[in-house]
C-alpha positions, -999 to +999 in steps of 0.1 A: -603+515-119-595+486-094-621+473-071-609+479-037-637+462-019-621+430-004-633+393-012-659+379+011-635+348+013-614+365+041-610+333+061-585+316+040-548+321+035-549+331+000-572+362+009-548+371+036-517+374+015-538+392-012-547+418+014-511+422+024-497+421-012-522+448-025-514+471+005-476+465-001-479+472-037-496+504-031-469+516-011-441+506-035-458+511-069-492+527-066-511+525-099-489+499-114-497+462-119-491+440-089-462+420-097-457+383-080-431+359-091-420+323-093-386+307-103-382+273-120-351+256-131-356+232-161-325+211-150-347+180-152-381+171-146-401+197-126-418+179-100-448+185-077-428+201-051-418+228-076-454+232-084-458+248-049-433+275-060-459+283-088-492+276-073-487+296-043-483+330-061-507+320-087-535+317-063-525+350-045-523+366-080-557+351-091-575+365-059-560+398-066-575+396-102-607+387-090-606+419-070-604+440-102-567+447-099-541+442-127-514+416-118-485+401-135-473+365-124-437+362-136-423+327-140-384+332-143-370+301-163-336+297-149-324+282-181-292+299-182-280+282-148-253+257-151-259+221-159-248+206-125-254+170-129-270+142-150-302+134-130-312+099-126-343+084-142-346+107-173-351+085-203-326+089-232-300+102-209-269+083-197-236+092-179-221+105-215-242+137-207-218+144-180-195+161-206-220+190-207-217+197-169-208+233-165-227+246-197-259+266-196-288+245-197-297+260-230-267+247-245-271+211-234-287+187-259-322+176-252-327+141-241-326+116-269-359+113-289-370+150-279-385+172-302-372+204-283-340+223-294-322+218-260-323+206-224-341+234-208-369+237-235-375+198-232-384+202-194-400+238-198-424+224-223-438+196-201-443+221-173-460+246-195-485+221-208-494+212-172-497+248-161-521+255-191-543+225-180-542+239-145-554+273-155-522+290-145-517+324-164-482+336-163-455+358-181-426+335-188-391+350-187-361+331-201-330+340-182-310+328-211-325+355-233-323+381-207-287+379-201-276+369-238-296+400-250-279+424-227-311+432-207-291+429-174-261+446-186-264+478-163-273+457-133-241+436-139-219+466-140-236+480-112-228+448-091-193+447-102-189+482-091-203+473-058-186+439-054-171+452-023-205+458-006-217+425-018-187+406-006-191+423+029-227+412+031-218+376+019-190+374+043-211+377+072-224+344+065-195+326+053-180+316+086-213+307+102-212+270+115-243+247+121-254+250+157-235+225+180-264+208+194-277+198+160-247+180+145-271+159+122-280+191+104-262+201+073-247+235+070-272+259+054-254+261+022-250+224+016-286+218+024-298+245+003-275+234-026-290+199-024-326+210-020-325+235-048-314+210-075-344+213-099-365+230-073-370+267-080-339+286-089-307+263-088-282+270-061-247+281-068-217+295-052-218+330-041-190+343-065-151+339-070-125+351-047-089+350-054-058+372-058-078+396-079-106+400-053-142+391-052-165+390-082-202+383-082-202+376-121-192+343-136-183+342-174-190+310-196-161+301-214-157+313-249-141+278-260-158+250-240-191+272-229-185+260-195-187+282-163-155+268-148-139+300-151-121+326-128-119+363-132-083+373-129-087+410-136-113+437-140-112+474-146-140+493-135-133+524-158-131+504-190-150+474-178-123+452-193-126+418-176-100+388-180-108+353-172-092+319-175-110+285-179-099+257-156-117+233-177-100+238-212-073+263-204-088+291-225-084+327-214-095+362-230-103+397-221-134+412-228-153+444-222-181+436-200-201+467-211-207+446-245-203+411-233-233+390-229-218+353-221-220+351-184-244+358-154-245+371-119-239+344-093-272+332-077-271+350-045-266+383-063-289+373-093-321+366-073-322+400-054-312+418-086-343+404-103-365+414-075-353+450-080-354+449-117-387+436-120-404+454-089-416+418-074-438+424-044-446+387-035-425+356-040-425+326-017-394+307-010-387+271-001-374+260+033-341+253+016-338+291+007-350+303+040-325+289+064-298+312+078-273+325+054-293+311+025-304+329-007-337+346+006-320+359+038-289+372+020-308+384-009-329+406+015-298+426+022-282+425-013-315+438-029-308+472-014-277+475-037-300+475-067-322+498-052-351+474-044-368+459-016-373+423-006-405+405-015-430+396+009-440+360+009-442+329+030-418+301+034-436+270+018-429+233+032-421+204+010-448+184-010-444+145-007-462+115-022-477+086-006-447+068+010-420+095+005-410+122+031-399+149+005-390+153-031-360+162-048-357+159-088-320+149-085-335+114-077-350+095-106-389+088-108-402+117-088-437+126-100-444+156-119-475+177-125-481+159-158-481+126-138-505+138-114-527+152-141-527+118-158-548+104-129-566+132-113-584+163-126-569+197-123-595+207-100-583+183-073-548+190-079-553+227-075-574+219-044-546+201-027-524+232-029-552+256-021-566+240+011-532+239+029-512+270+040-478+274+024-460+264+056-481+232+059-465+202+042-489+177+026-488+144+002-502+139-031-515+104-035-506+080-063-518+048-043-553+037-029-554+071-010-565+090-042-599+074-038-604+087-003-591+121-015-617+121-044-644+110-020-636+141+003-636+163-029-670+151-039-684+155-004-671+191-004-687+197-038-721+185-022-716+209+008-707+240-016-737+232-036-761+232-006-744+260+012-733+240+043-695+242+036-673+262+061-661+296+046-624+285+044-634+252+028-657+270+002-627+294-005-604+264-013-631+249-035-637+279-054-599+285-061-598+248-073-628+249-097-622+284-113-599+312-119-605+348-122-608+341-162-636+315-157-644+279-146-621+252-155-634+224-178-650+198-156-666+163-159-703+166-168-714+136-147-687+132-121-692+098-108-674+084-077-637+080-087-635+045-069-665+033-090-648+045-121-616+030-114-632-003-103-652-003-137-619+004-154-603-024-138-628-049-145-637-040-180-597-038-189-604-011-217-637-025-232-656+008-234-689-007-244-686-030-213-679+001-190-708+021-206-733-008-198-721-010-162-720+027-156-752+031-172-769+006-147-755+024-115-787+046-115-813+031-139-836+062-133-809+085-148-786+063-171-752+074-186-759+080-222-721+080-233-688+076-215-680+113-225-704+124-198-680+108-174-649+121-188-623+131-183-627+117-147-631+081-162-600+085-183-581+096-151-593+067-133-587+043-159-548+058-162-546+052-124-556+016-128-532+010-157-503+029-142-504+027-104-521-005-094-497-035-094-507-064-116-514-088-086-538-063-073-558-062-106-593-076-106-597-107-128-633-124-127-634-161-126-640-179-158-656-208-143-674-213-107-653-225-078-670-260-078-647-272-048-656-242-028-694-243-036-694-280-026-678-271+009-705-245+019-725-251+050-762-243+050-760-209+064-735-197+035-757-214+010-785-195+024-768-161+021-761-167-014-798-178-019-809-145-003-784-125-025-796-141-058-832-138-051-828-099-047-806-093-077-833-086-104-852-062-081-820-044-068-799-040-100-785-005-093-758+006-074-779+018-046-799-013-046-770-036-046-755-018-017-786-021+003-789-058-007-752-070+001-752-053+035-788-065+041-782-103+037-763-108+070-789-087+089-817-107+074-801-140+082-796-128+118-833-119+121-832-083+116-847-060+089-825-053+059-830-016+070-818-019+104-792+009+112-757+000+128-771+014+161-799-012+160-775-042+155-753-061+176-715-062+169-716-097+155-733-083+124-702-066+112-683-099+114-709-117+097-708-091+070-670-093+066-674-131+061-700-127+035-681-104+016-652-124+016-672-155+003-685-133-026-650-121-033-635-157-034-664-170-056-662-141-080-625-131-083-608-157-062-593-133-037-602-120-001-610-085-012-616-066-045-635-036-058-666-027-038-691-054-043-720-035-056-697-021-084-683-056-090-716-075-092-728-048-117-696-052-137-699-088-137-736-090-150-767-107-134-761-137-157-726-144-150-730-136-112-758-163-111-735-188-128-705-181-105-726-183-074-739-217-081-774-210-095 
């Protein structure tokens, strides 16, 4: 029996949607599993914007599972969609792939070098692997398998019988123009078409109209496999359908009650599936939620199939640092696999869980990732001591565990920025990295790098793949003799104070206290003096002192945090480079 008590985490958006979905499911299909859905088109790399299409229903489904209800999260792989264009930036693919435009994605060869049988399976595999790492449980549905096995045959025949009703609904939107005052805005269908490339289900035309009338079904050609076909005749009684291919000139007459090589056009296909699967909750992107777009039109067409439109929010775009929004039709757009190379799944889950679906956010692949990790670690501490706000604690809980259990985590989650600095300085030498990390806290030294994994590996990958070569840290091989000779007495004294304190403060906390304390002591204050007790000039003196140390150690104005850098360089070498 389902547990009807609501979650105590009632302050976050996930719980609120879970309440609505459970209530709606009881109205529509009492006693049956709750059905939530996502749609993904493997037309190219499935990017981090597409991931919101999955994470939004996943988080809601997981909350429903936590409450003891049965739930199915369907992911429809739109792998029977047409291959629309050759995506930029895909390895092993060139313009010769254009010859496949119009074929089903599962009939297009995989990129060169792939171990997968076709284009769709190649891109599905990468996403499936990432979803497993993220703890996302789902039931995958291949639309190629559904259509070619005849699963939707009755729905197709039903749509053809009611093509006039469907056409009348679609006709309400065909003549609508963009508002006069917003001339810079693209018409809804055009904007949707562009935004939907590789994002959720791919956009299509809404059916073919010609001298024979409107048809919501598009056959794939029996000769060239492309969907550049036009239905020229159809008989409802016999289900005989005649089509002609404009690409190769082939034509044939088939019986639709036994023909499985075609599909409903997108604006009919989506609501048909809502009815067929009994979907209660499915979010839609802003591209599918504009006037006349798929979600709005589908809300009317679904009734023809005896179903109801799912409830679900419009979700906003997800960007990365320096980009406004993502579209996989452009090359080089980061995928979940790219993100999981540099961050733990808990952090990526948290980024989607903490923001309401209609709030846009960015995922950092630059220096901002260090700040995000600092924020995450602070939240971890607050959750542990009970001081986190309820909504923050709920987002944290959804990030670290699912209804099935806790996600694997790093045993010793050392600060990401520290790990990145160590990986940067040691350049792949694990024995050196372990030495430095074990000296961060001499009272509880790290026994093995495995204790810091996988976070250490993620930080190392970030350094190696996202930090430009000219920003990498290279410790000087020899002291900067000219700079050391040019120092005035005050600068020499600051170095002496640092060197004198190295041995007694050789830990991360100790060196932090030491490097910040030297300018204070020079100015006549205690090394323990707080900022409130110090004049503003002390900050200026600290910056000058830090810049001097960076120049003497790495030949630049800035670098990794100085305490980490000092530990990495080692006492003996620090003393040599600082002129002792």
